[in-house]
Each structure stands twice: as C-alpha cells, then as structure tokens.
C-alpha positions in Angstrom: -90.9 -71.9 47.4 -91.1 -73.9 44.2 -91.4 -70.6 42.2 -88.3 -69.2 44.0 -86.4 -72.5 43.3 -87.4 -72.3 39.6 -86.0 -68.8 39.4 -82.7 -69.8 41.0 -82.4 -72.7 38.5 -83.2 -70.4 35.6 -80.7 -67.8 36.7 -78.0 -70.5 37.0 -78.7 -71.9 33.6 -78.6 -68.4 32.1 -75.3 -67.7 33.8 -73.8 -70.9 32.5 -75.0 -70.1 29.0 -73.6 -66.6 29.2 -70.2 -68.0 30.3 -70.2 -70.4 27.4 -71.0 -67.6 24.9 -68.1 -65.5 26.3 -65.7 -68.4 25.4 -66.7 -68.0 21.8 -65.7 -64.5 20.7 -67.7 -62.8 18.1 -69.8 -65.9 17.2 -72.5 -64.4 15.0 -76.0 -64.3 16.6 -78.7 -66.1 14.6 -80.2 -63.0 13.1 -76.9 -62.3 11.3 -77.0 -65.7 9.5 -80.1 -64.9 7.4 -80.2 -65.5 3.7 -78.0 -68.6 3.6 -76.4 -69.2 0.2 -75.5 -72.8 -0.8 -72.2 -73.1 -2.5 -72.8 -76.7 -3.3 -76.2 -77.7 -4.7 -76.0 -81.3 -3.8 -76.1 -82.4 -7.4 -73.1 -81.1 -9.4 -70.4 -78.5 -9.6 -72.6 -75.6 -10.8 -71.1 -72.3 -9.6 -67.7 -74.0 -8.9 -64.5 -74.4 -10.9 -61.2 -76.2 -10.5 -57.4 -75.6 -10.5 -55.4 -78.8 -10.6 -51.6 -79.3 -10.6 -50.2 -80.0 -14.1 -53.6 -79.3 -15.6 -54.9 -82.7 -14.5 -58.5 -83.7 -15.2 -60.4 -82.4 -12.1 -63.2 -84.9 -12.6 -60.8 -87.8 -11.9 -60.2 -86.2 -8.4 -63.6 -84.6 -7.7 -67.0 -86.3 -8.0 -70.6 -86.1 -6.6 -72.5 -89.1 -5.5 -75.7 -89.2 -3.4 -75.5 -85.5 -2.6 -71.9 -85.7 -1.3 -68.7 -84.4 -2.9 -65.9 -86.9 -2.9 -62.2 -85.7 -3.3 -59.6 -88.4 -3.7 -56.8 -86.0 -2.6 -54.6 -86.6 -5.6 -53.3 -84.8 -7.5 -53.1 -81.6 -5.5 -55.2 -78.6 -6.5 -58.5 -77.1 -5.4 -62.1 -76.5 -6.1 -63.4 -72.9 -5.8 -66.4 -70.7 -6.3 -66.7 -68.8 -9.5 -67.8 -65.7 -7.6 -65.8 -63.6 -5.1 -67.2 -62.8 -1.7 -66.5 -60.7 1.4 -68.0 -60.3 4.9 -69.7 -63.7 5.5 -70.1 -66.6 7.8 -69.0 -69.8 6.0 -69.9 -73.4 7.0 -68.3 -76.5 5.6 -69.4 -80.0 6.8 -66.8 -82.6 5.8 -65.0 -85.7 7.0 -62.0 -87.9 6.3 -63.1 -91.2 4.8 -59.9 -92.8 6.0 -56.4 -91.8 7.1 -53.2 -93.2 5.7 -49.6 -92.0 6.1 -49.2 -88.7 4.3 -52.8 -88.8 3.1 -54.5 -86.8 5.8 -54.5 -83.2 4.5 -57.0 -80.7 3.1 -58.0 -77.1 3.8 -60.6 -74.4 3.3 -59.3 -71.4 1.3 -60.8 -68.0 1.9 -60.1 -64.6 0.2 -58.5 -66.7 -2.6 -57.0 -64.4 -5.3 -56.4 -64.9 -9.0 -54.5 -66.0 -11.0 -55.4 -69.6 -10.3 -52.3 -71.6 -9.4 -51.1 -74.3 -7.0 -51.0 -72.5 -4.6 -52.8 -69.2 -4.8 -52.6 -66.2 -2.5 -55.3 -66.7 0.2 -55.9 -67.5 3.8 -56.1 -71.2 4.5 -58.1 -72.7 7.4 -56.0 -75.9 7.8 -57.9 -79.2 7.5 -55.0 -81.5 8.2 -55.8 -84.3 10.6 -55.3 -83.1 14.3 -54.4 -79.6 13.0 -57.8 -78.3 12.0 -57.9 -74.5 12.6 -54.2 -73.6 12.0 -54.3 -70.5 9.8 -51.9 -70.3 6.8 -51.1 -66.9 5.2 -50.3 -68.1 1.7 -48.3 -66.6 -1.1 -47.7 -63.2 0.4 -51.0 -62.8 2.3 -50.2 -61.3 5.7 -51.8 -60.6 9.1 -50.8 -59.1 12.4 -50.4 -62.5 14.2 -48.2 -63.8 11.4 -45.7 -60.9 11.0 -42.2 -62.0 11.7 -43.0 -65.7 11.1 -41.6 -67.9 8.3 -44.0 -67.8 5.3 -44.6 -71.5 5.6 -45.4 -71.4 9.3 -49.1 -71.1 10.2 -50.6 -69.2 13.0 -51.3 -72.3 15.3 -54.7 -73.3 16.6 -55.3 -72.3 20.2 -55.3 -75.3 22.4 -55.9 -79.0 21.6 -57.5 -80.3 18.5 -61.3 -80.5 18.7 -61.6 -82.6 15.5 -64.0 -85.6 15.5 -62.7 -89.1 14.9 -61.9 -90.2 11.4 -65.2 -91.2 9.6 -67.3 -88.7 11.6 -68.5 -85.4 10.2 -66.8 -82.2 11.2 -68.2 -78.7 11.0 -65.7 -76.0 10.1 -67.2 -72.5 10.5 -65.2 -69.4 9.4 -66.1 -65.7 9.9 -64.6 -63.4 7.4 -65.4 -59.8 8.4 -63.4 -57.0 6.9 -59.7 -57.8 7.6 -60.5 -60.3 10.4 -60.8 -64.1 10.0 -62.0 -66.4 12.8 -62.1 -70.2 12.8 -64.5 -72.4 14.7 -64.3 -76.2 14.6 -67.3 -78.2 15.8 -68.7 -75.2 17.5 -65.6 -74.2 19.3 -63.4 -71.2 18.7 -59.9 -72.3 17.7 -58.1 -69.4 16.0 -58.1 -65.9 14.5 -56.0 -63.5 12.5 -56.5 -59.7 12.4 -55.4 -56.8 10.2 -55.3 -59.2 7.2 -54.0 -57.8 3.9 -56.9 -59.6 2.2 -60.6 -58.9 2.8 -62.4 -60.5 -0.1 -61.9 -63.3 -2.7 -63.1 -66.7 -3.8 -63.8 -69.6 -1.5 -62.1 -73.0 -2.1 -61.4 -76.5 -0.8 -58.0 -78.1 -1.2 -57.2 -81.5 -2.7 -54.0 -82.2 -0.8 -53.7 -85.9 0.0 -56.8 -86.4 2.2 -59.6 -88.7 1.0 -62.5 -86.6 2.0 -66.2 -86.1 1.6 -68.1 -82.8 1.8 -71.9 -82.8 2.4 -72.6 -79.1 2.6 -71.0 -75.7 1.9 -72.9 -72.5 2.5 -72.4 -69.0 3.7 -74.5 -66.1 5.1 -73.7 -62.5 4.4 -72.8 -60.7 7.6 -74.9 -57.6 8.2 -72.7 -55.7 10.6 
C-alpha cells in the first residue's frame, strides 16, 4: 500500500513538473547550456567596449567594484562585447539600486550591429522598471510580431510584470536561435519575436537613466 501511494505521489509530481515545463516554451534543457562563456570576468571590462552619447568618458558612467558592474545611467549609451555572437542562451543578473522619476530604464541589446551609435540597430530586451521583457526592434530591425507597428512601439511583454522589487536581483535570460528571440525574466517566459531580420551581432547593456548593478553576464552556445 505504501509503495502504491508513493507511486501515485511521484506520478502527480511528475505531471505537475511537466505542466510547468509546458508553460515555458523552448526553454533549453541543461545539456544545451554546456560550455558557459563569461562576458564579464568580475574584475574589469576586458572583452567589452563602450559607445556613449557625445563621446562622453565611459568610465565616469561604468565602473567595477567588488566584482559588480555599476552603471550610473547617465549619459545614455551602452557597453557591448567586442565579439559578435549567434545562437546562444544569454543570462544577465542585475538590479536597480534605486528608482527615481525618469531614472528607471536600461535594456539588454542582442544582435547589435555596427556602426556604434546611440542607438544602434539591434533587438532590445527592455529593462525598464515594470516593463522588463518588452522587445524593441531598433533602427530598422524587424520581426513578424512587429510588422505594421510604429517603429518606436515595442512588442509588449505577455501578461503582468514578473520583476523583483527594487534592490533585489533579477535574472534576465534570452534565447537567440537563428531568427527567433525569446525572453525569460526570473525563470518565466514573457515574450518572443520570430522571423527576425537579424540573427547575429554583439551583446550590450544600455545606460539609459537607471542606476543599476550587474553581477554576472554569461552565455552558452546552443547546439541545436
């Protein structure tokens, strides 16, 4: 009897887990996240470069202390990788240090194209407070879900915000696979765009008003 009860409980747990996984489309299984590559080494900006508005000194905006990147949010611009990438699972762990009027914005830039400028052609995973997961098709980038929309209008996140409270760490995970981009915030699927006109490029983080910290940036090549 006890054995049979244990089997029933195990089956129920498996069914619950399977249902949870179905709610997260195309979330890469663990074996596809091998060979993690750190984009931030925890010490300095090796492998990274900057583009700031009006050629401002980036080191007055961006700094590293105790293994964490700090971005003041002003002036606007971005930090980006010096290498271009395609087909990967990207993880960025970051938080707002504080929120003030009109000082609550940042974003993750994928498939970022040259030339460097504010702003470049790319796909932005919005990081604005309460809007994390909106997807912006910037400077002529396009996708199926965005066609017919104003160029400054994002593909909105699906459902309510799943952002953690200000001061707590958030995990933004982005799947870039061929011409498809999916966004997960704190482990929950929030958005996607398909048939994108971009499928590779640099990876960046915006300085756009928000006083933020970033404690890790890494990606894993996708093998399928």
